[in-house]
N, C-alpha and C positions, 0 to 999 in steps of 0.2 A: 860584165859591170857587177861590181860589190852589192851597189844598190839595188837594181834588177836584178840580182839573188835572191836580194831579202824579200825584196816586193814577190817572187812568184811563190816565198816560202811561205810565206803570211798569208797569200792566196787562197794558197793549197790547205793550210790549214782551217781554214775560215769556212772549208767545206765552198769555196768557189763564190763565197756570199758578197766578203766586201770589196767597198769601190773605194775609188780615190780617199774620203775622206777619213773615213774607220782604218786603212793603210796607213794614211802618216799618223793618225795617232797610235797604232802599234809603233811605227817608227821610233815616232818622239818617246813612245817610253822607254825603247830598248836603248833612247842614247844616241839615234842619229838623228839627226836634221835637216830637212828638206820643206818641198812645198808640194802642196796637193797639185799644184800647175805641174811639176814635174813629175808625180806619181802617175798624173795624169798621161801624159806625153807620154812614161815609158811603158806603161800598162796598155797604151793602146800599141806602141811599135811593137810589142812582145803577145798581142792578141789578146789579153787578159780581159775579161768583163765579170763585174758582178751577176750573178746567174740573175736572169730576168723574173719580176713576178707574173702571176695569172688572177684571173677573176674567182674570184669565192662564188659557189651556192649556196644559200640556205636550206639549213633542213634542220629547222624548227620545227614542230609538232606538235601543235596549245592541244591544252584542255580544254574543251567547251568547256564542260561543267565546273571546274574548276574555277576559285579567285585568283587572280593576279596579284600579285604584288604590286604597292604601291614604287613610280620610276624615281627612286632619291637619288640617282645619280645625277641625270640629267645634262649626260654627255660632260661631266666635269670627272678627266681623266685622271685627276692627281693627286696624290695624298700627302698628307707631313709628316705620318710616321707610317713605321710600319706595322701591320694587322689594322689599318685603318677601315680601309677597303679591299674586299679581294672581287674576281670578277671570275666565272667560272664559263663554259660552254663543251658541245659536244662536235667530233667530226669524224668524217670515217678514212681508212686506207682499208687500200686493196692489193690483197696476197694472192697467189695460185693456187694456197685453200677457203680462199671466201676472206669475206672484209671482217676488218678489227674496227672496234670503236672505241676513240681514244677521250676520253673525260677532264680536264682542268680545272684546277683552281690557281690562279696567278694573283701576287698583289700589285695593288696598284704603287705604291710605294716605290720599286725599285723594278718592275716590271719583272721580278725572279716568277718560276712556275714551283707555286707552295705545295701542290698534291695533283698527282695523276692517276689514272687508272685505263689498263688497255683489257676490253669483255669484247665476246663474241656476238654480244648481242646486245641491240641498244634499248637495256632496261637500267629502271634506276640502283640497282645494287651496283653497279661499274662508278656510277653518278655519287652515290652514297660512301663507297670505298674511295675515289679520289679524295671527298671531303674529309673525311674520318684523318684519312693521310696529311691532308693539311693541317688540321686542328691537331693530330700530333707531333708535327713538327713541327708549329707557331705554336701552340698555346695562347690561342686569342684571348683577350680579355674581352667583358661583356658592352655592348656598342658596335662591337664589328659590321658592316655591310655588307653585304654577301650580294653582288650583282649576277642576273642570269638573263636569260633570253624566255620566253613562257614556254616551253618544253614540257610535256609531260612528267619529267624526271624530276624536273625540280617543282613542280605542286603536287608529287607523291606525299603522302603521308610520314612515310618513315624519315626523307630529307627534309622538311620540314620541322616535325621532331628533333632533327640531331642538331638545326641550329638555334631553336626555341634552349635545347639544352646548356647552350655554350653562351644564351643570351644578346646571340645575332638579329639584326637587324634584317629581312628579305626586300631586295631590289630585283623587278624587271622594267624588259626593255619595253616598250609599246608594241605593239602587234605586226606582227611583218618587217621592223626595221632594223637591220642589225647593225646600223652605224651607231646605235644605245649600244652596243656591246664591241666596238673597233678594238677594242684593245685584246681581247680574246681573239676577235677574227683574225687582226693583223699577228698575234704568237702563230696560229694554224696557218697562214698563209707563209708565215719563214720555215717555218718546220717543214711543208709540203716543197716548197723550194728551195731551200736548202737539204732536205737530208732525204723526199721522198721521192720527185718526178726526178725521172731520167731512170732509176731505177728499178729493177725487178725482185720481187720480192720473193721468193719459191716458201714461202715456209710462214705461218702465222709466228714462229718463233724468234726468225732471223729478223723480223720487221719489230718484233717486240724487245732483239736487242738493239738495232735502229734506236728506235725511241728511247731507248732508255742510256743511250750514247750520248744523244743529240741533248736530251734537255738536262743531265746530270752530268755530264763530262762537260759541253762546248757550252747550249746557252746559260744556264745557270753560273756557269766560271770563267768563260771566255769570251764569248760576244757581247763587243760593245753595244750598247743599246744610246740610241739617240736620244732617247727620254729622260737619259739620265745620268747624261754629258759623257758619255761614249765611255760610261764603264760596264763592266759583264754587270750584271743583277745585284750578284753577293758581295763584289768589287764593291758597288758603291752603298751598301746596306755599312760593312766596314768601316770602310772609310767614314761615312755618316756617323758609324755609334764614336769612332774614335774621336770625332771635332765635339761632338757632346759633354763625353768623358772630358775632352779638355778645356772644356766654357766651363762644367761643375765647379 
């Protein structure tokens, strides 16, 4: 059946992460009209499943002698325009050569990853590099809110100074409350379920390639996100920009 063949293809291209909703959206965009119910039935018949989520663990190590920034978000994870609010976090990834640590910053407006960096140690340098990449890519105006947890990397003088240099306002989660930074945690959840779990990484270089491919090729440009109308983050930004231009 042609429809089932197309469903199999979309499921594979999505790294086996798409369920009936995203697959139906993908079919619709390609001109194939069907229903989510039919997609679900065909997926069930073909034993196609979206990869299951796993619980995440808190990895934050707070700095007891440093003053945390106030929580400016209060779990309001919506933004009305690009570069109004970024959220940042760190996670760990295992290879047979040892741990790698991934630092990211995401734009709440579109959920796009605007800056990221991998390192072999959990230091401020990698977090600062990911922030600098985000600044170079997006050139944010003063007033940007940058929200993170209370980890020592985010209270370091170098990072705080970088934020002050661009006129950004720093925001931090409450102590031990991972839900205050749920969007960043959700991204790591997706990354690990869709690209990391079930794979063996012999070298650090291999996981560097996998992370680059996931973020830059798949997540930002292709992966449909429920928070932005099941569009890919950069697709959402492009369409919203076109709407603003046409309305001007």
